[in-house]
N, C-alpha and C positions, 0 to 999 in steps of 0.2 A: 504494500500500500504506500503510494507516494504522498509527499506533502503537497498540499494545494494552498497557496496564500489566500485564496478566496474563502477558505474555511475559517478564517479569523474574523473577529468582530471589529469593524472599523467605525469611527465616529461619523457624524453627519458630513464631514469634509473628506471622508475616505481615508482617514489617518488612524494610526495606532501608535501609542507611546512605546518607546524602546529605551530600556536602561542598559548601558554598557558597563560591564563589570570585568575587572581583571581576572582571568581564568585561574591564575596561580594564587595571587594574594587575597582575592575576594574583595578588593577595594572597589567601591562604586566610583566610576570615572566620569560619567556624563549621562544626560538624558537628551533624547531627540525624537523626532517623529519619523515614521515610515508610512508609505502607502503600499498597496499590494505589489506594485512593480518593484519598489525598492527592496521589499522583503524577498521577492523572487530573485533579483539581482544579487543580493547578499548571499543567499543560499547557493546560487549557481556559480558565483565567482570566488566566494570565501573572503571577499573584501566588504566590510560593512558599509552599506550604502543607505543614506537617509534621504528624506524629502525636506528640502528647505522651504518653509512657508514664506519667508520673506523674498526669496529669489524665484519661488515657484519652479524649482529645478532639482534634479537629483544631485546629491552631494556624497561623493565617495570619500570617506574619512581619510585624510592624509594626502589626497590628490594634489593639493597645492603646497601644503606644509611639510609633507614627508612624514608626518606623525600618523602612521598607518594603523588601522585596526584590522587585524586578521581574525576572522571568525573561527572560534574553537567549537562552539556549540550554540545553537539558538534554542531557547526555551520559551514555552508558551504558558501563560498562567492558566489557572483552573477555569476562568470565565472566557478564555480565548480573546481577551481584549487588551492585553499588555504583553510585551515581549521583554525577555532578558537575553542580551547578547553577551555570552562569555567570550572574551577577546584576548588576544595577545597584542598589547599596545606598544608601539614604537614611539618613544618620546612622549611629551605631554599630551593629554587628551583635551585640555581646555585651551580655548583661543587666547587666554591670558598668559599662556606658557606655563601653567601649573599642571601637575600630574592629573588632578581631578578638578572638575568644575565645582565641587562641593567643599570649598575652602573657607567659607564663611560660617562660623558657629555662633549660635545663640546660647549663651550661658547665663541663666538667670535673666536679668534685665540688660545684659551687655551683649553687644555684637563683637565678636573677636575674629580677626583674620588668622586662621590656623596655619596658613601656608603663605607667608609674605614673600614677595619677589625680592 
């Protein structure tokens, strides 16, 4: 039985959220959107491909920066409306040049940058 991206549940805009996680360390690296075609491209090529809402275009992670995400495994949540991409990340995942996009921490009533540049 093969995987069919159409079997996933997309929102009204045809998008599904995808969390990228380092396959070895478990660190959450980033969040982005995919559509059925970017899911299919990711599975077919092994290069994580997202859908850029602002550019209305496909976005192969690392295509311009060299900070590539190679797909290790794609997981589907129990409701089939969210994806987890276990990846091998080359370089930083965040456009700010940090390893993860989740570098801002709320600790009590303070906001702390946990990974300063």
